MOPAC internal coordinates of N, CA, C and O (Angstrom, degrees):
PM7 1SCF
backbone

  N    0.0000 0     0.00 0     0.00 0    0    0    0
  C    1.4504 1     0.00 0     0.00 0    1    0    0
  C    1.5222 1   109.47 1     0.00 0    2    1    0
  O    1.2310 1   120.71 1   -44.14 1    3    2    1
  N    1.3361 1   116.24 1   135.86 1    3    2    1
  C    1.4464 1   121.27 1   179.93 1    5    3    2
  C    1.5201 1   111.16 1   -72.68 1    6    5    3
  O    1.2310 1   120.98 1   -38.31 1    7    6    5
  N    1.3131 1   115.74 1   141.69 1    7    6    5
  C    1.4561 1   121.81 1   173.78 1    9    7    6
  C    1.5304 1   108.41 1   -71.70 1   10    9    7
  O    1.2310 1   120.49 1   -40.11 1   11   10    9
  N    1.3348 1   116.67 1   139.89 1   11   10    9
  C    1.4544 1   119.66 1   176.92 1   13   11   10
  C    1.5280 1   108.18 1   -74.54 1   14   13   11
  O    1.2310 1   120.74 1   -60.20 1   15   14   13
  N    1.3096 1   116.19 1   119.80 1   15   14   13
  C    1.4468 1   122.50 1  -178.73 1   17   15   14
  C    1.5285 1   109.90 1   -67.99 1   18   17   15
  O    1.2310 1   120.96 1   -43.08 1   19   18   17
  N    1.3235 1   115.77 1   136.92 1   19   18   17
  C    1.4612 1   122.54 1  -178.68 1   21   19   18
  C    1.5295 1   109.01 1  -110.98 1   22   21   19
  O    1.2310 1   120.65 1   -56.06 1   23   22   21
  N    1.3338 1   116.37 1   123.94 1   23   22   21
  C    1.4630 1   121.73 1  -172.07 1   25   23   22
  C    1.5256 1   110.62 1  -121.16 1   26   25   23
  O    1.2310 1   121.00 1   -46.60 1   27   26   25
  N    1.3162 1   115.70 1   133.40 1   27   26   25
  C    1.4639 1   122.80 1   175.43 1   29   27   26
  C    1.5268 1   107.40 1  -101.01 1   30   29   27
  O    1.2310 1   120.38 1   -47.15 1   31   30   29
  N    1.3366 1   116.87 1   132.85 1   31   30   29
  C    1.4640 1   122.39 1  -174.98 1   33   31   30
  C    1.5235 1   109.74 1  -111.92 1   34   33   31
  O    1.2310 1   120.74 1   -52.92 1   35   34   33
  N    1.3412 1   116.19 1   127.08 1   35   34   33
  C    1.4575 1   121.84 1   177.30 1   37   35   34
  C    1.5263 1   107.62 1  -117.63 1   38   37   35
  O    1.2310 1   121.04 1   -75.07 1   39   38   37
  N    1.3235 1   115.61 1   104.93 1   39   38   37
  C    1.4750 1   123.34 1  -176.62 1   41   39   38
  C    1.5201 1   107.85 1  -152.72 1   42   41   39
  O    1.2310 1   120.26 1   -52.31 1   43   42   41
  N    1.3249 1   117.12 1   127.69 1   43   42   41
  C    1.4619 1   120.16 1  -176.44 1   45   43   42
  C    1.5262 1   114.53 1   -86.77 1   46   45   43
  O    1.2310 1   119.45 1   162.60 1   47   46   45
  N    1.3165 1   118.66 1   -17.40 1   47   46   45
  C    1.4595 1   120.85 1   179.08 1   49   47   46
  C    1.5322 1   109.16 1   -92.48 1   50   49   47
  O    1.2310 1   120.82 1   -63.08 1   51   50   49
  N    1.3256 1   116.04 1   116.92 1   51   50   49
  C    1.4645 1   122.14 1  -171.92 1   53   51   50
  C    1.5276 1   112.54 1   -58.84 1   54   53   51
  O    1.2310 1   119.66 1   136.73 1   55   54   53
  N    1.3106 1   118.25 1   -43.27 1   55   54   53
  C    1.4676 1   120.68 1  -178.06 1   57   55   54
  C    1.5280 1   110.21 1   -63.99 1   58   57   55
  O    1.2310 1   120.57 1   136.32 1   59   58   57
  N    1.3185 1   116.51 1   -43.68 1   59   58   57
  C    1.4672 1   120.27 1   178.84 1   61   59   58
  C    1.5257 1   109.72 1   -67.42 1   62   61   59
  O    1.2310 1   120.52 1   139.46 1   63   62   61
  N    1.3340 1   116.62 1   -40.54 1   63   62   61
  C    1.4727 1   120.30 1   177.91 1   65   63   62
  C    1.5259 1   110.06 1   -57.42 1   66   65   63
  O    1.2310 1   120.44 1   136.60 1   67   66   65
  N    1.3328 1   116.77 1   -43.40 1   67   66   65
  C    1.4675 1   120.33 1   179.45 1   69   67   66
  C    1.5241 1   111.56 1   -65.14 1   70   69   67
  O    1.2310 1   120.08 1   142.50 1   71   70   69
  N    1.3402 1   117.45 1   -37.50 1   71   70   69
  C    1.4676 1   120.85 1   176.04 1   73   71   70
  C    1.5264 1   110.79 1   -62.31 1   74   73   71
  O    1.2310 1   120.69 1   138.57 1   75   74   73
  N    1.3265 1   116.29 1   -41.43 1   75   74   73
  C    1.4640 1   120.74 1   179.50 1   77   75   74
  C    1.5245 1   110.08 1   -66.73 1   78   77   75
  O    1.2310 1   120.56 1   136.75 1   79   78   77
  N    1.3275 1   116.53 1   -43.25 1   79   78   77
  C    1.4710 1   120.51 1   177.60 1   81   79   78
  C    1.5224 1   110.08 1   -57.02 1   82   81   79
  O    1.2310 1   120.45 1   133.63 1   83   82   81
  N    1.3284 1   116.74 1   -46.37 1   83   82   81
  C    1.4671 1   120.75 1   179.71 1   85   83   82
  C    1.5219 1   111.43 1   -62.22 1   86   85   83
  O    1.2310 1   120.18 1   136.60 1   87   86   85
  N    1.3231 1   117.27 1   -43.40 1   87   86   85
  C    1.4718 1   120.30 1   179.96 1   89   87   86
  C    1.5225 1   111.00 1   -64.65 1   90   89   87
  O    1.2310 1   120.55 1   139.62 1   91   90   89
  N    1.3145 1   116.56 1   -40.38 1   91   90   89
  C    1.4665 1   121.36 1  -179.50 1   93   91   90
  C    1.5280 1   110.75 1   -65.54 1   94   93   91
  O    1.2310 1   120.29 1   132.23 1   95   94   93
  N    1.3277 1   117.06 1   -47.77 1   95   94   93
  C    1.4636 1   120.25 1  -178.36 1   97   95   94
  C    1.5288 1   111.36 1   -70.56 1   98   97   95
  O    1.2310 1   120.12 1   142.82 1   99   98   97
  N    1.3373 1   117.37 1   -37.18 1   99   98   97
  C    1.4658 1   120.07 1   176.91 1  101   99   98
  C    1.5257 1   111.73 1   -62.93 1  102  101   99
  O    1.2310 1   120.59 1   150.70 1  103  102  101
  N    1.3293 1   116.49 1   -29.30 1  103  102  101
  C    1.4666 1   120.84 1   178.80 1  105  103  102
  C    1.5304 1   112.05 1   -81.05 1  106  105  103
  O    1.2310 1   120.32 1   176.71 1  107  106  105
  N    1.3421 1   117.00 1    -3.29 1  107  106  105
  C    1.4582 1   120.28 1   176.70 1  109  107  106
  C    1.5128 1   114.88 1    94.47 1  110  109  107
  O    1.2310 1   120.41 1  -168.88 1  111  110  109
  N    1.3279 1   116.82 1    11.12 1  111  110  109
  C    1.4521 1   120.89 1   178.61 1  113  111  110
  C    1.5255 1   109.72 1   -96.69 1  114  113  111
  O    1.2310 1   121.10 1   -17.45 1  115  114  113
  N    1.3325 1   115.50 1   162.55 1  115  114  113
  C    1.4621 1   121.90 1   177.80 1  117  115  114
  C    1.5252 1   108.76 1  -101.86 1  118  117  115
  O    1.2310 1   120.59 1   -41.41 1  119  118  117
  N    1.3402 1   116.48 1   138.59 1  119  118  117
  C    1.4632 1   121.09 1   174.66 1  121  119  118
  C    1.5246 1   107.59 1   -88.19 1  122  121  119
  O    1.2310 1   121.00 1   -63.47 1  123  122  121
  N    1.3317 1   115.69 1   116.53 1  123  122  121
  C    1.4703 1   121.52 1  -177.93 1  125  123  122
  C    1.5220 1   111.58 1   -81.07 1  126  125  123
  O    1.2310 1   120.31 1   159.75 1  127  126  125
  N    1.3269 1   117.02 1   -20.25 1  127  126  125
  C    1.4554 1   121.72 1  -179.54 1  129  127  126
  C    1.5073 1   109.89 1   161.38 1  130  129  127
  O    1.2310 1   121.36 1    -7.66 1  131  130  129
  N    1.3320 1   115.01 1   172.34 1  131  130  129
  C    1.4541 1   120.66 1   178.45 1  133  131  130
  C    1.5221 1   109.42 1  -140.68 1  134  133  131
  O    1.2310 1   121.53 1   -23.73 1  135  134  133
  N    1.3252 1   114.68 1   156.27 1  135  134  133
  C    1.4608 1   121.38 1   175.14 1  137  135  134
  C    1.5173 1   108.53 1  -149.05 1  138  137  135
  O    1.2310 1   120.99 1   -25.08 1  139  138  137
  N    1.3223 1   115.70 1   154.92 1  139  138  137
  C    1.4571 1   121.32 1   177.97 1  141  139  138
  C    1.5155 1   113.37 1  -105.66 1  142  141  139
  O    1.2310 1   120.26 1   176.23 1  143  142  141
  N    1.3232 1   117.11 1    -3.77 1  143  142  141
  C    1.4672 1   120.41 1   179.46 1  145  143  142
  C    1.5257 1   109.52 1  -138.77 1  146  145  143
  O    1.2310 1   121.62 1   -22.44 1  147  146  145
  N    1.3169 1   114.51 1   157.56 1  147  146  145
  C    1.4530 1   119.65 1   177.71 1  149  147  146
  C    1.5151 1   111.93 1   -64.32 1  150  149  147
  O    1.2310 1   120.66 1   142.32 1  151  150  149
  N    1.3171 1   116.34 1   -37.68 1  151  150  149
  C    1.4609 1   120.74 1  -179.85 1  153  151  150
  C    1.5275 1   111.11 1   -63.26 1  154  153  151
  O    1.2310 1   120.58 1   134.01 1  155  154  153
  N    1.3330 1   116.50 1   -45.99 1  155  154  153
  C    1.4706 1   119.91 1   178.62 1  157  155  154
  C    1.5245 1   110.75 1   -63.70 1  158  157  155
  O    1.2310 1   120.68 1   138.91 1  159  158  157
  N    1.3284 1   116.30 1   -41.09 1  159  158  157
  C    1.4653 1   119.76 1   179.36 1  161  159  158
  C    1.5224 1   110.99 1   -60.54 1  162  161  159
  O    1.2310 1   120.37 1   134.03 1  163  162  161
  N    1.3316 1   116.90 1   -45.97 1  163  162  161
  C    1.4689 1   119.67 1  -179.33 1  165  163  162
  C    1.5173 1   112.15 1   -64.13 1  166  165  163
  O    1.2310 1   120.26 1   149.31 1  167  166  165
  N    1.3322 1   117.12 1   -30.69 1  167  166  165
  C    1.4659 1   120.52 1   178.51 1  169  167  166
  C    1.5236 1   111.88 1   -74.99 1  170  169  167
  O    1.2310 1   120.08 1   146.45 1  171  170  169
  N    1.3397 1   117.45 1   -33.55 1  171  170  169
  C    1.4623 1   121.33 1  -171.95 1  173  171  170
  C    1.5272 1   115.02 1   -97.04 1  174  173  171
  O    1.2310 1   119.88 1   148.40 1  175  174  173
  N    1.3141 1   117.84 1   -31.60 1  175  174  173
  C    1.4579 1   121.13 1  -174.24 1  177  175  174
  C    1.5293 1   113.53 1   -59.06 1  178  177  175
  O    1.2310 1   118.85 1   138.61 1  179  178  177
  N    1.3309 1   119.81 1   -41.39 1  179  178  177
  C    1.4746 1   118.02 1  -177.79 1  181  179  178
  C    1.5320 1   114.63 1   -57.07 1  182  181  179
  O    1.2310 1   119.93 1   149.02 1  183  182  181
  N    1.3146 1   117.74 1   -30.98 1  183  182  181
  C    1.4646 1   121.55 1  -179.47 1  185  183  182
  C    1.5279 1   113.35 1   -98.64 1  186  185  183
  O    1.2310 1   120.08 1  -177.43 1  187  186  185
  N    1.3364 1   117.46 1     2.57 1  187  186  185
  C    1.4661 1   120.69 1  -173.91 1  189  187  186
  C    1.5216 1   113.66 1   -81.85 1  190  189  187
  O    1.2310 1   120.07 1   158.38 1  191  190  189
  N    1.3180 1   117.46 1   -21.62 1  191  190  189
  C    1.4575 1   120.56 1  -176.50 1  193  191  190
  C    1.5145 1   113.45 1    73.58 1  194  193  191
  O    1.2310 1   120.11 1  -160.40 1  195  194  193
  N    1.3184 1   117.39 1    19.60 1  195  194  193
  C    1.4651 1   119.94 1  -176.60 1  197  195  194
  C    1.5222 1   111.58 1   -76.38 1  198  197  195
  O    1.2310 1   121.93 1   -23.34 1  199  198  197
  N    1.3295 1   113.91 1   156.66 1  199  198  197
  C    1.4552 1   122.29 1   177.32 1  201  199  198
  C    1.5271 1   112.14 1  -101.88 1  202  201  199
  O    1.2310 1   121.01 1   162.16 1  203  202  201
  N    1.3393 1   115.67 1   -17.84 1  203  202  201
  C    1.4539 1   122.67 1  -170.27 1  205  203  202
  C    1.5193 1   109.07 1  -157.28 1  206  205  203
  O    1.2310 1   120.54 1   -29.52 1  207  206  205
  N    1.3357 1   116.58 1   150.48 1  207  206  205
  C    1.4672 1   121.75 1   177.28 1  209  207  206
  C    1.5229 1   108.69 1  -122.60 1  210  209  207
  O    1.2310 1   120.76 1   -49.39 1  211  210  209
  N    1.3334 1   116.16 1   130.61 1  211  210  209
  C    1.4647 1   122.26 1   169.47 1  213  211  210
  C    1.5153 1   106.13 1   -99.56 1  214  213  211
  O    1.2310 1   119.74 1   -57.40 1  215  214  213
  N    1.3328 1   118.11 1   122.60 1  215  214  213
  C    1.4557 1   122.79 1  -169.23 1  217  215  214
  C    1.5231 1   112.27 1  -128.06 1  218  217  215
  O    1.2310 1   121.08 1   -53.90 1  219  218  217
  N    1.3351 1   115.54 1   126.10 1  219  218  217
  C    1.4584 1   120.63 1   169.18 1  221  219  218
  C    1.5213 1   107.78 1   -76.83 1  222  221  219
  O    1.2310 1   119.78 1   -22.39 1  223  222  221
  N    1.3210 1   118.02 1   157.61 1  223  222  221
  C    1.4623 1   120.50 1  -179.91 1  225  223  222
  C    1.5237 1   111.19 1   -88.42 1  226  225  223
  O    1.2310 1   120.12 1   136.67 1  227  226  225
  N    1.3290 1   117.37 1   -43.33 1  227  226  225
  C    1.4623 1   120.73 1  -179.85 1  229  227  226
  C    1.5249 1   107.69 1   -95.97 1  230  229  227
  O    1.2310 1   121.15 1   -61.45 1  231  230  229
  N    1.3402 1   115.40 1   118.55 1  231  230  229
  C    1.4663 1   121.87 1  -175.56 1  233  231  230
  C    1.5180 1   111.02 1  -129.25 1  234  233  231
  O    1.2310 1   120.93 1   -18.00 1  235  234  233
  N    1.3326 1   115.83 1   162.00 1  235  234  233
  C    1.4558 1   120.45 1   171.73 1  237  235  234
  C    1.5221 1   108.92 1   -64.76 1  238  237  235
  O    1.2310 1   120.72 1   -31.45 1  239  238  237
  N    1.3201 1   116.23 1   148.55 1  239  238  237
  C    1.4572 1   120.27 1   176.09 1  241  239  238
  C    1.5110 1   112.79 1    94.34 1  242  241  239
  O    1.2310 1   120.80 1    -2.77 1  243  242  241
  N    1.3157 1   116.07 1   177.23 1  243  242  241
  C    1.4636 1   120.89 1  -175.50 1  245  243  242
  C    1.5303 1   114.81 1   -75.38 1  246  245  243
  O    1.2310 1   119.81 1   160.55 1  247  246  245
  N    1.3291 1   117.98 1   -19.45 1  247  246  245
  C    1.4650 1   121.07 1  -177.76 1  249  247  246
  C    1.5196 1   110.15 1   -98.82 1  250  249  247
  O    1.2310 1   120.44 1   -53.78 1  251  250  249
  N    1.3300 1   116.76 1   126.22 1  251  250  249
  C    1.4647 1   118.68 1   177.22 1  253  251  250
  C    1.5288 1   109.99 1   -87.71 1  254  253  251
  O    1.2310 1   120.92 1    -5.65 1  255  254  253
  N    1.3134 1   115.85 1   174.35 1  255  254  253
  C    1.4612 1   120.73 1  -177.04 1  257  255  254
  C    1.5139 1   113.94 1   -66.25 1  258  257  255
  O    1.2310 1   120.16 1   150.08 1  259  258  257
  N    1.3222 1   117.29 1   -29.92 1  259  258  257
  C    1.4633 1   120.49 1   178.21 1  261  259  258
  C    1.5275 1   109.49 1   -65.89 1  262  261  259
  O    1.2310 1   120.74 1   134.79 1  263  262  261
  N    1.3207 1   116.18 1   -45.21 1  263  262  261
  C    1.4676 1   120.15 1   178.54 1  265  263  262
  C    1.5254 1   111.19 1   -64.46 1  266  265  263
  O    1.2310 1   120.73 1   137.71 1  267  266  265
  N    1.3267 1   116.20 1   -42.29 1  267  266  265
  C    1.4680 1   119.97 1   179.28 1  269  267  266
  C    1.5261 1   110.91 1   -64.41 1  270  269  267
  O    1.2310 1   120.28 1   137.26 1  271  270  269
  N    1.3227 1   117.08 1   -42.74 1  271  270  269
  C    1.4661 1   120.55 1   179.31 1  273  271  270
  C    1.5284 1   111.27 1   -63.21 1  274  273  271
  O    1.2310 1   120.27 1   139.68 1  275  274  273
  N    1.3134 1   117.10 1   -40.32 1  275  274  273
  C    1.4648 1   120.43 1   178.19 1  277  275  274
  C    1.5240 1   110.58 1   -62.03 1  278  277  275
  O    1.2310 1   120.55 1   138.00 1  279  278  277
  N    1.3307 1   116.56 1   -42.00 1  279  278  277
  C    1.4706 1   120.59 1   178.65 1  281  279  278
  C    1.5244 1   111.04 1   -65.67 1  282  281  279
  O    1.2310 1   120.13 1   140.65 1  283  282  281
  N    1.3336 1   117.35 1   -39.35 1  283  282  281
  C    1.4665 1   121.46 1   178.81 1  285  283  282
  C    1.5267 1   109.76 1   -64.59 1  286  285  283
  O    1.2310 1   120.34 1   135.13 1  287  286  285
  N    1.3159 1   116.95 1   -44.87 1  287  286  285
  C    1.4718 1   120.52 1   178.39 1  289  287  286
  C    1.5202 1   111.41 1   -62.47 1  290  289  287
  O    1.2310 1   120.97 1   138.94 1  291  290  289
  N    1.3242 1   115.75 1   -41.06 1  291  290  289
  C    1.4620 1   121.13 1  -176.30 1  293  291  290
  C    1.5252 1   111.99 1   -70.28 1  294  293  291
  O    1.2310 1   120.08 1   137.60 1  295  294  293
  N    1.3351 1   117.46 1   -42.40 1  295  294  293
  C    1.4609 1   120.29 1  -172.61 1  297  295  294
  C    1.5230 1   114.64 1   -98.38 1  298  297  295
  O    1.2310 1   120.00 1   149.29 1  299  298  297
  N    1.3251 1   117.60 1   -30.71 1  299  298  297
  C    1.4651 1   120.46 1  -173.87 1  301  299  298
  C    1.5237 1   113.78 1  -115.32 1  302  301  299
  O    1.2310 1   120.05 1   166.58 1  303  302  301
  N    1.3114 1   117.51 1   -13.42 1  303  302  301
  C    1.4679 1   122.86 1  -178.05 1  305  303  302
  C    1.5275 1   112.59 1    52.30 1  306  305  303
  O    1.2310 1   120.79 1  -140.16 1  307  306  305
  N    1.3362 1   116.09 1    39.84 1  307  306  305
  C    1.4629 1   121.36 1   175.89 1  309  307  306
  C    1.5299 1   109.33 1   -97.38 1  310  309  307
  O    1.2310 1   120.00 1   -37.93 1  311  310  309
  N    1.3292 1   117.60 1   142.07 1  311  310  309
  C    1.4610 1   118.89 1   175.40 1  313  311  310
  C    1.5297 1   110.92 1   -69.22 1  314  313  311
  O    1.2310 1   121.36 1   -39.30 1  315  314  313
  N    1.3266 1   115.00 1   140.70 1  315  314  313
  C    1.4595 1   122.52 1   178.55 1  317  315  314
  C    1.5204 1   108.16 1  -123.90 1  318  317  315
  O    1.2310 1   120.97 1   -49.77 1  319  318  317
  N    1.3279 1   115.75 1   130.23 1  319  318  317
  C    1.4583 1   121.90 1   173.22 1  321  319  318
  C    1.5190 1   106.89 1  -109.92 1  322  321  319
  O    1.2310 1   120.57 1   -56.09 1  323  322  321
  N    1.3325 1   116.51 1   123.91 1  323  322  321
  C    1.4576 1   119.31 1   174.81 1  325  323  322
  C    1.5207 1   108.75 1   -77.85 1  326  325  323
  O    1.2310 1   121.00 1   -46.55 1  327  326  325
  N    1.3135 1   115.69 1   133.45 1  327  326  325
  C    1.4581 1   123.82 1   177.59 1  329  327  326
  C    1.5170 1   104.80 1  -127.77 1  330  329  327
  O    1.2310 1   120.40 1   -81.64 1  331  330  329
  N    1.3392 1   116.85 1    98.36 1  331  330  329
  C    1.4578 1   119.66 1  -166.15 1  333  331  330
  C    1.5239 1   113.86 1  -147.45 1  334  333  331
  O    1.2310 1   121.38 1   -23.73 1  335  334  333
  N    1.2968 1   114.97 1   156.27 1  335  334  333
  C    1.4601 1   122.22 1   175.01 1  337  335  334
  C    1.5192 1   110.90 1   -75.99 1  338  337  335
  O    1.2310 1   120.55 1   154.68 1  339  338  337
  N    1.3071 1   116.56 1   -25.32 1  339  338  337
  C    1.4572 1   121.98 1  -173.86 1  341  339  338
  C    1.5246 1   110.54 1   -86.47 1  342  341  339
  O    1.2310 1   120.81 1   -75.36 1  343  342  341
  N    1.3375 1   116.06 1   104.64 1  343  342  341
  C    1.4577 1   119.73 1  -177.69 1  345  343  342
  C    1.5219 1   111.78 1  -124.37 1  346  345  343
  O    1.2310 1   120.35 1  -163.45 1  347  346  345
  N    1.3339 1   116.93 1    16.55 1  347  346  345
  C    1.4586 1   119.55 1   177.84 1  349  347  346
  C    1.5306 1   109.45 1   -68.21 1  350  349  347
  O    1.2310 1   120.78 1   -17.88 1  351  350  349
  N    1.3159 1   116.12 1   162.12 1  351  350  349
  C    1.4676 1   121.19 1  -175.28 1  353  351  350
  C    1.5272 1   112.75 1   -60.38 1  354  353  351
  O    1.2310 1   119.76 1   139.37 1  355  354  353
  N    1.3194 1   118.06 1   -40.63 1  355  354  353
  C    1.4679 1   121.06 1  -178.28 1  357  355  354
  C    1.5249 1   110.50 1   -64.64 1  358  357  355
  O    1.2310 1   120.15 1   134.20 1  359  358  357
  N    1.3334 1   117.31 1   -45.80 1  359  358  357
  C    1.4635 1   120.54 1   179.63 1  361  359  358
  C    1.5185 1   110.85 1   -65.12 1  362  361  359
  O    1.2310 1   120.57 1   137.42 1  363  362  361
  N    1.3207 1   116.52 1   -42.58 1  363  362  361
  C    1.4729 1   119.46 1   178.88 1  365  363  362
  C    1.5298 1   110.98 1   -62.68 1  366  365  363
  O    1.2310 1   120.46 1   141.33 1  367  366  365
  N    1.3082 1   116.73 1   -38.67 1  367  366  365
  C    1.4593 1   120.52 1   177.68 1  369  367  366
  C    1.5279 1   110.50 1   -63.18 1  370  369  367
  O    1.2310 1   120.49 1   133.70 1  371  370  369
  N    1.3410 1   116.66 1   -46.30 1  371  370  369
  C    1.4627 1   121.01 1   177.62 1  373  371  370
  C    1.5276 1   110.44 1   -61.71 1  374  373  371
  O    1.2310 1   120.45 1   138.41 1  375  374  373
  N    1.3279 1   116.75 1   -41.59 1  375  374  373
  C    1.4627 1   121.29 1  -178.41 1  377  375  374
  C    1.5268 1   111.42 1   -64.44 1  378  377  375
  O    1.2310 1   119.91 1   145.30 1  379  378  377
  N    1.3111 1   117.77 1   -34.70 1  379  378  377
  C    1.4638 1   121.50 1   179.67 1  381  379  378
  C    1.5266 1   111.94 1   -60.45 1  382  381  379
  O    1.2310 1   120.36 1   153.50 1  383  382  381
  N    1.3301 1   116.91 1   -26.50 1  383  382  381
  C    1.4695 1   120.05 1   179.79 1  385  383  382
  C    1.5292 1   111.74 1   -65.20 1  386  385  383
  O    1.2310 1   120.02 1   159.49 1  387  386  385
  N    1.3279 1   117.57 1   -20.51 1  387  386  385
  C    1.4641 1   121.88 1   179.69 1  389  387  386
  C    1.5305 1   112.02 1   -86.17 1  390  389  387
  O    1.2310 1   120.26 1   174.67 1  391  390  389
  N    1.3243 1   117.11 1    -5.33 1  391  390  389
  C    1.4682 1   120.96 1   178.58 1  393  391  390
  C    1.5145 1   114.13 1    68.07 1  394  393  391
  O    1.2310 1   119.59 1  -131.72 1  395  394  393
  N    1.3424 1   118.39 1    48.28 1  395  394  393
  C    1.4619 1   119.03 1  -178.60 1  397  395  394
  C    1.5177 1   113.27 1   -68.09 1  398  397  395
  O    1.2310 1   121.21 1   -26.23 1  399  398  397
  N    1.3153 1   115.29 1   153.77 1  399  398  397
  C    1.4590 1   121.57 1   175.99 1  401  399  398
  C    1.5263 1   110.98 1   -83.05 1  402  401  399
  O    1.2310 1   120.70 1   164.61 1  403  402  401
  N    1.3317 1   116.26 1   -15.39 1  403  402  401
  C    1.4493 1   121.06 1  -179.60 1  405  403  402
  C    1.5091 1   111.15 1  -173.31 1  406  405  403
  O    1.2310 1   120.99 1    -8.27 1  407  406  405
  N    1.3354 1   115.71 1   171.73 1  407  406  405
  C    1.4561 1   122.26 1  -176.85 1  409  407  406
  C    1.5235 1   107.13 1  -148.23 1  410  409  407
  O    1.2310 1   120.32 1   -60.70 1  411  410  409
  N    1.3273 1   117.00 1   119.30 1  411  410  409
  C    1.4601 1   122.22 1   179.29 1  413  411  410
  C    1.5195 1   108.11 1  -122.96 1  414  413  411
  O    1.2310 1   120.80 1   -49.57 1  415  414  413
  N    1.3289 1   116.08 1   130.43 1  415  414  413
  C    1.4585 1   120.52 1   179.07 1  417  415  414
  C    1.5186 1   110.76 1   -87.21 1  418  417  415
  O    1.2310 1   121.02 1   -39.38 1  419  418  417
  N    1.3288 1   115.65 1   140.62 1  419  418  417
  C    1.4658 1   121.49 1   173.22 1  421  419  418
  C    1.5230 1   107.27 1   -88.39 1  422  421  419
  O    1.2310 1   118.95 1   -30.82 1  423  422  421
  N    1.2999 1   119.61 1   149.18 1  423  422  421
  C    1.4583 1   123.35 1    -3.90 1  425  423  422
  C    1.5277 1   110.13 1   -69.34 1  426  425  423
  O    1.2310 1   121.15 1   -38.20 1  427  426  425
  N    1.3118 1   115.40 1   141.80 1  427  426  425
  C    1.4542 1   121.27 1  -178.37 1  429  427  426
  C    1.5164 1   108.99 1  -104.23 1  430  429  427
  O    1.2310 1   121.14 1   -16.40 1  431  430  429
  N    1.3218 1   115.43 1   163.60 1  431  430  429
  C    1.4604 1   118.27 1   170.79 1  433  431  430
  C    1.5219 1   107.76 1  -118.58 1  434  433  431
  O    1.2310 1   120.94 1   -26.47 1  435  434  433
  N    1.3025 1   115.82 1   153.53 1  435  434  433
  C    1.4605 1   122.02 1  -174.30 1  437  435  434
  C    1.5309 1   111.70 1   -60.39 1  438  437  435
  O    1.2310 1   120.04 1   144.63 1  439  438  437
  N    1.3124 1   117.53 1   -35.37 1  439  438  437
  C    1.4646 1   121.18 1  -179.69 1  441  439  438
  C    1.5289 1   110.58 1   -63.97 1  442  441  439
  O    1.2310 1   120.55 1   134.20 1  443  442  441
  N    1.3374 1   116.55 1   -45.80 1  443  442  441
  C    1.4632 1   120.74 1   179.01 1  445  443  442
  C    1.5262 1   110.97 1   -62.26 1  446  445  443
  O    1.2310 1   121.00 1   137.25 1  447  446  445
  N    1.3315 1   115.69 1   -42.75 1  447  446  445
  C    1.4632 1   120.44 1   178.82 1  449  447  446
  C    1.5254 1   110.21 1   -59.26 1  450  449  447
  O    1.2310 1   120.42 1   131.44 1  451  450  449
  N    1.3120 1   116.80 1   -48.56 1  451  450  449
  C    1.4619 1   121.69 1  -179.77 1  453  451  450
  C    1.5331 1   111.23 1   -61.92 1  454  453  451
  O    1.2310 1   120.02 1   138.48 1  455  454  453
  N    1.3320 1   117.56 1   -41.52 1  455  454  453
  C    1.4606 1   120.75 1  -179.83 1  457  455  454
  C    1.5247 1   112.00 1   -63.55 1  458  457  455
  O    1.2310 1   120.21 1   138.66 1  459  458  457
  N    1.3277 1   117.21 1   -41.34 1  459  458  457
  C    1.4636 1   120.23 1   179.39 1  461  459  458
  C    1.5323 1   109.89 1   -66.56 1  462  461  459
  O    1.2310 1   120.53 1   136.15 1  463  462  461
  N    1.3286 1   116.58 1   -43.85 1  463  462  461
  C    1.4698 1   120.42 1   179.68 1  465  463  462
  C    1.5262 1   110.60 1   -63.80 1  466  465  463
  O    1.2310 1   120.17 1   132.91 1  467  466  465
  N    1.3142 1   117.28 1   -47.09 1  467  466  465
  C    1.4632 1   120.39 1  -179.72 1  469  467  466
  C    1.5263 1   111.45 1   -64.58 1  470  469  467
  O    1.2310 1   120.38 1   149.99 1  471  470  469
  N    1.3265 1   116.89 1   -30.01 1  471  470  469
  C    1.4460 1   120.55 1   178.00 1  473  471  470
  C    1.5257 1   113.92 1   -64.86 1  474  473  471
  O    1.2310 1   120.46 1   160.81 1  475  474  473
  N    1.3244 1   116.73 1   -19.19 1  475  474  473
  C    1.4612 1   121.12 1   179.10 1  477  475  474
  C    1.5325 1   111.82 1   -77.40 1  478  477  475
  O    1.2310 1   120.61 1   159.26 1  479  478  477
  N    1.3130 1   116.43 1   -20.74 1  479  478  477
  C    1.4787 1   122.69 1   179.55 1  481  479  478
  C    1.5176 1   111.79 1    53.58 1  482  481  479
  O    1.2310 1   120.93 1  -124.62 1  483  482  481
  N    1.3182 1   115.83 1    55.38 1  483  482  481
  C    1.4674 1   122.44 1  -179.62 1  485  483  482
  C    1.5162 1   113.25 1   -88.55 1  486  485  483
  O    1.2310 1   120.13 1   165.23 1  487  486  485
  N    1.3177 1   117.36 1   -14.77 1  487  486  485
  C    1.4663 1   119.41 1  -177.21 1  489  487  486
  C    1.5083 1   111.45 1   -96.35 1  490  489  487
  O    1.2310 1   120.10 1   180.00 1  491  490  489

């Protein structure tokens, strides 16, 4: 039997966060927690038991998602998938420095999200 994947969501816009939560749970995954800032995510993720982080790039607070993802990769070695509106070449280049496991442009669809997550083969 497959382990239920546990996902932590970092998104500062509440409506979008709720859409992501719905897509994650509809796909059969568990939401380990949510945060609206990189600082909150870094404080909460270590105790969340998550297997994966979905991260927006532009967040509330002084730390952006790229910086938060780099810190997560460096300290926790958890895969991070960027889920963001910003898909221009410069932003994608900057995001690559954080070593993401994937990159999904918003607006996203649940099928694409599930395919990227399943492609990581974490279960």
